[in-house]
C-alpha positions as a LaTeX table, in Angstrom:
\begin{tabular}{lrrr}
\hline
Residue & $x$ (\AA) & $y$ (\AA) & $z$ (\AA) \\
\hline
Met1 & $-44.26$ & $-25.16$ & 21.46 \\
Tyr2 & $-42.07$ & $-28.26$ & 21.55 \\
Ser3 & $-42.83$ & $-28.90$ & 17.88 \\
Leu4 & $-41.46$ & $-25.44$ & 17.00 \\
Val5 & $-38.21$ & $-26.16$ & 18.89 \\
Leu6 & $-38.00$ & $-29.60$ & 17.23 \\
Leu7 & $-38.51$ & $-28.07$ & 13.75 \\
Ala8 & $-35.84$ & $-25.46$ & 14.43 \\
Ala9 & $-33.40$ & $-28.14$ & 15.59 \\
Leu10 & $-34.07$ & $-30.34$ & 12.55 \\
Ala11 & $-33.91$ & $-27.51$ & 9.99 \\
Pro12 & $-30.79$ & $-27.58$ & 7.82 \\
Ala13 & $-28.09$ & $-25.14$ & 8.78 \\
Ala14 & $-27.60$ & $-22.11$ & 6.59 \\
Pro15 & $-24.88$ & $-22.68$ & 4.01 \\
Glu16 & $-21.51$ & $-21.07$ & 4.64 \\
Pro17 & $-20.97$ & $-17.95$ & 2.51 \\
Ala18 & $-18.50$ & $-18.41$ & $-0.32$ \\
Glu19 & $-15.00$ & $-17.17$ & 0.32 \\
Pro20 & $-13.68$ & $-14.57$ & $-2.10$ \\
Ser21 & $-11.31$ & $-15.82$ & $-4.75$ \\
Gly22 & $-8.35$ & $-13.96$ & $-6.22$ \\
Met23 & $-6.49$ & $-10.95$ & $-4.94$ \\
Pro24 & $-8.25$ & $-7.91$ & $-3.52$ \\
Pro25 & $-7.76$ & $-4.67$ & $-5.46$ \\
Thr26 & $-5.25$ & $-2.03$ & $-4.33$ \\
Gln27 & $-6.08$ & 1.67 & $-4.01$ \\
Met28 & $-3.92$ & 4.03 & $-6.06$ \\
Leu29 & $-4.03$ & 7.48 & $-7.62$ \\
Ala30 & $-4.27$ & 7.46 & $-11.42$ \\
Ser31 & $-4.16$ & 9.95 & $-14.26$ \\
Ile32 & $-3.77$ & 9.82 & $-18.04$ \\
Asp33 & $-1.95$ & 12.59 & $-19.89$ \\
Gly34 & $-2.56$ & 13.82 & $-23.45$ \\
Thr35 & $-0.15$ & 11.25 & $-24.94$ \\
Gly36 & $-2.01$ & 8.27 & $-23.44$ \\
Lys37 & 0.47 & 7.63 & $-20.62$ \\
Leu38 & $-1.18$ & 6.24 & $-17.48$ \\
Thr39 & 0.51 & 7.27 & $-14.22$ \\
Leu40 & $-0.21$ & 5.28 & $-11.05$ \\
Thr41 & 0.99 & 6.51 & $-7.64$ \\
Trp42 & 0.84 & 4.61 & $-4.37$ \\
Val43 & 2.41 & 4.72 & $-0.91$ \\
Met44 & 3.68 & 1.67 & 0.95 \\
Cys45 & 4.68 & 1.41 & 4.58 \\
Asn46 & 8.19 & 0.13 & 5.22 \\
Cys47 & 6.97 & $-1.57$ & 8.36 \\
Asp48 & 8.95 & $-2.34$ & 11.48 \\
Tyr49 & 10.84 & $-5.56$ & 11.55 \\
Pro50 & 12.22 & $-7.56$ & 14.49 \\
Gly51 & 15.63 & $-6.45$ & 15.70 \\
Met52 & 15.31 & $-2.90$ & 14.37 \\
Pro53 & 18.23 & $-0.93$ & 15.89 \\
Glu54 & 17.64 & 1.98 & 18.24 \\
Ile55 & 19.56 & 5.23 & 17.91 \\
Val56 & 21.18 & 6.27 & 21.17 \\
Pro57 & 22.13 & 9.95 & 21.37 \\
Pro58 & 25.71 & 10.70 & 22.47 \\
Leu59 & 26.38 & 11.73 & 26.07 \\
Pro60 & 26.81 & 15.45 & 26.69 \\
Lys61 & 30.42 & 16.47 & 27.40 \\
Gly62 & 31.46 & 16.01 & 30.99 \\
Glu63 & 28.46 & 13.85 & 31.95 \\
Asp64 & 28.49 & 10.15 & 32.66 \\
Lys65 & 24.72 & 9.68 & 32.52 \\
Ala66 & 22.49 & 10.83 & 29.69 \\
Pro67 & 19.33 & 12.76 & 30.54 \\
Glu68 & 16.13 & 10.82 & 29.95 \\
Ala69 & 15.07 & 11.27 & 26.34 \\
Pro70 & 11.57 & 10.85 & 24.94 \\
Lys71 & 10.83 & 7.62 & 23.12 \\
Val72 & 10.40 & 8.20 & 19.40 \\
Lys73 & 8.82 & 5.75 & 17.00 \\
Val74 & 9.85 & 6.33 & 13.40 \\
Arg75 & 7.82 & 5.06 & 10.45 \\
Ser76 & 9.10 & 5.04 & 6.90 \\
Met77 & 6.95 & 5.34 & 3.78 \\
Thr78 & 7.86 & 4.74 & 0.15 \\
Val79 & 6.08 & 6.65 & $-2.61$ \\
Thr80 & 6.14 & 4.78 & $-5.92$ \\
Thr81 & 5.03 & 5.99 & $-9.33$ \\
Ala82 & 4.57 & 3.69 & $-12.32$ \\
Glu83 & 4.02 & 4.85 & $-15.88$ \\
Leu84 & 2.65 & 2.67 & $-18.68$ \\
Ser85 & 0.64 & 3.07 & $-21.83$ \\
Ala86 & $-3.09$ & 3.26 & $-21.11$ \\
Lys87 & $-3.79$ & 1.01 & $-24.12$ \\
His88 & $-2.45$ & $-1.98$ & $-22.15$ \\
Val89 & $-4.96$ & $-1.46$ & $-19.32$ \\
Thr90 & $-8.60$ & $-2.55$ & $-19.27$ \\
Ala91 & $-11.07$ & $-0.73$ & $-17.06$ \\
Tyr92 & $-14.52$ & $-1.30$ & $-15.63$ \\
Thr93 & $-16.63$ & 0.07 & $-12.80$ \\
Val94 & $-17.30$ & $-1.75$ & $-9.54$ \\
Asp95 & $-20.79$ & $-2.66$ & $-10.76$ \\
Gly96 & $-19.18$ & $-4.51$ & $-13.73$ \\
Arg97 & $-19.74$ & $-2.04$ & $-16.61$ \\
Pro98 & $-16.73$ & $-1.84$ & $-18.99$ \\
Val99 & $-15.19$ & 1.60 & $-19.59$ \\
Ala100 & $-14.08$ & 2.47 & $-23.13$ \\
Ala101 & $-10.52$ & 3.74 & $-23.64$ \\
Asp102 & $-11.59$ & 7.23 & $-24.76$ \\
Lys103 & $-13.98$ & 7.62 & $-21.82$ \\
Leu104 & $-11.26$ & 6.38 & $-19.44$ \\
Ala105 & $-8.87$ & 9.06 & $-20.73$ \\
Thr106 & $-11.53$ & 11.70 & $-20.07$ \\
Met107 & $-12.29$ & 10.34 & $-16.58$ \\
Leu108 & $-8.58$ & 10.26 & $-15.65$ \\
Ala109 & $-7.61$ & 13.60 & $-17.21$ \\
Lys110 & $-7.42$ & 14.79 & $-13.60$ \\
Glu111 & $-5.77$ & 12.60 & $-10.93$ \\
Arg112 & $-8.29$ & 10.49 & $-8.99$ \\
Ser113 & $-8.42$ & 7.48 & $-6.69$ \\
Val114 & $-8.95$ & 4.12 & $-8.39$ \\
Leu115 & $-8.72$ & 0.42 & $-7.61$ \\
Val116 & $-5.99$ & $-1.55$ & $-9.37$ \\
Val117 & $-5.98$ & $-5.33$ & $-9.82$ \\
Leu118 & $-2.42$ & $-6.65$ & $-9.55$ \\
Asp119 & $-2.90$ & $-10.20$ & $-10.82$ \\
Gly120 & $-4.47$ & $-9.22$ & $-14.16$ \\
Lys121 & $-7.80$ & $-10.96$ & $-13.45$ \\
Lys122 & $-11.26$ & $-9.56$ & $-12.83$ \\
Val123 & $-11.95$ & $-8.98$ & $-9.13$ \\
Asp124 & $-14.41$ & $-11.19$ & $-7.28$ \\
Pro125 & $-17.59$ & $-9.09$ & $-6.72$ \\
Ile126 & $-17.53$ & $-10.00$ & $-3.01$ \\
Leu127 & $-14.35$ & $-7.93$ & $-2.65$ \\
Leu128 & $-15.99$ & $-4.88$ & $-4.24$ \\
Gln129 & $-19.10$ & $-4.64$ & $-2.06$ \\
Leu130 & $-17.79$ & $-1.72$ & 0.02 \\
Tyr131 & $-17.07$ & 0.59 & $-2.94$ \\
Lys132 & $-19.42$ & 2.92 & $-4.81$ \\
Asp133 & $-20.79$ & 1.60 & $-8.13$ \\
Asp134 & $-18.98$ & 4.23 & $-10.23$ \\
Thr135 & $-15.53$ & 3.51 & $-8.73$ \\
Leu136 & $-13.01$ & 2.68 & $-11.47$ \\
Val137 & $-11.18$ & $-0.66$ & $-11.46$ \\
Leu138 & $-8.05$ & $-0.78$ & $-13.62$ \\
Val139 & $-6.53$ & $-4.08$ & $-14.77$ \\
Pro140 & $-2.95$ & $-3.72$ & $-16.05$ \\
Pro141 & $-1.03$ & $-6.77$ & $-17.33$ \\
Ala142 & $-0.53$ & $-9.37$ & $-14.57$ \\
His143 & 2.23 & $-8.55$ & $-12.07$ \\
Ser144 & 3.53 & $-5.67$ & $-14.18$ \\
Leu145 & 3.58 & $-3.23$ & $-11.24$ \\
Asn146 & 5.41 & $-5.54$ & $-8.81$ \\
Val147 & 3.40 & $-4.29$ & $-5.82$ \\
Gly148 & 3.18 & $-6.57$ & $-2.81$ \\
Met149 & 4.70 & $-9.52$ & $-4.62$ \\
Gly150 & 7.27 & $-11.04$ & $-2.29$ \\
Gly151 & 7.10 & $-8.16$ & 0.19 \\
Tyr152 & 8.08 & $-8.48$ & 3.82 \\
Tyr153 & 7.06 & $-11.89$ & 5.10 \\
Gly154 & 5.41 & $-12.63$ & 1.71 \\
Thr155 & 2.30 & $-10.58$ & 2.43 \\
Pro156 & 0.66 & $-8.20$ & $-0.03$ \\
Ala157 & 1.44 & $-4.55$ & 0.57 \\
Thr158 & $-1.12$ & $-2.24$ & 2.09 \\
Val159 & $-1.13$ & 1.08 & 0.30 \\
Val160 & $-2.62$ & 4.45 & 1.02 \\
Pro161 & $-3.21$ & 6.75 & $-1.96$ \\
Val162 & $-1.35$ & 9.90 & $-0.95$ \\
Pro163 & 0.39 & 12.04 & $-3.56$ \\
Ala164 & 4.10 & 12.65 & $-2.97$ \\
Arg165 & 3.68 & 16.43 & $-2.83$ \\
Ala166 & 1.43 & 16.12 & 0.26 \\
Leu167 & 4.07 & 14.44 & 2.42 \\
Pro168 & 5.54 & 16.77 & 5.06 \\
Pro169 & 9.30 & 17.23 & 5.37 \\
Val170 & 10.98 & 14.99 & 7.94 \\
Glu171 & 13.36 & 16.29 & 10.58 \\
Ile172 & 15.63 & 13.86 & 12.41 \\
Arg173 & 16.98 & 14.91 & 15.80 \\
Gly174 & 19.47 & 13.33 & 18.17 \\
Val175 & 21.83 & 12.07 & 15.47 \\
Pro176 & 25.29 & 13.62 & 15.50 \\
Asp177 & 25.95 & 15.76 & 12.45 \\
Arg178 & 29.62 & 14.85 & 12.30 \\
Ala179 & 31.40 & 11.60 & 11.55 \\
Pro180 & 33.04 & 9.65 & 14.39 \\
Pro181 & 36.79 & 10.19 & 14.79 \\
Pro182 & 39.01 & 7.88 & 12.73 \\
Leu183 & 40.48 & 4.83 & 14.39 \\
Pro184 & 44.18 & 5.09 & 15.37 \\
Pro185 & 46.57 & 3.32 & 13.01 \\
Glu186 & 47.73 & $-0.11$ & 14.06 \\
Arg187 & 51.27 & $-0.25$ & 15.51 \\
Lys188 & 53.59 & $-2.95$ & 14.41 \\
Pro189 & 55.91 & $-4.43$ & 17.08 \\
\hline
\end{tabular}
């Protein structure tokens, strides 16, 4: 029994797994029209930042203390659409098979979710392990989409593929619908 413990203690440790290299892909919606124009759509969160101002509703007339209002947290999203010629984009599937330009146009005749590589290089296979083998990976020219490059705090953007037409209308309450009164003119002595 002691020999088994001794062998286990003397056995070499398992090697550390390799860290992924390069940028991870970004999820976007993609389609190609009849003229060969590739349209990519993505949504980015305009995240909170320190010192974000709070909106204080005005006091009701004749009252010196405002009634307690509910706390509201507002998030802002930006929908971005980029259009470029599909001939400048290479494509392959997650399992590494290249996709020909004519087949890509057929596959993207209808809008669908894809992975897009922003740095123009092939994605490290470690970063693609969670996706199905037939998922499309598009590689446009390096940094041509300007997504997540130099974003807030220098971090890559996190995007959620949601088409613009699916976003609900936003209603803002508690903000006065009239401008504040003008300041009185300065009097000269």
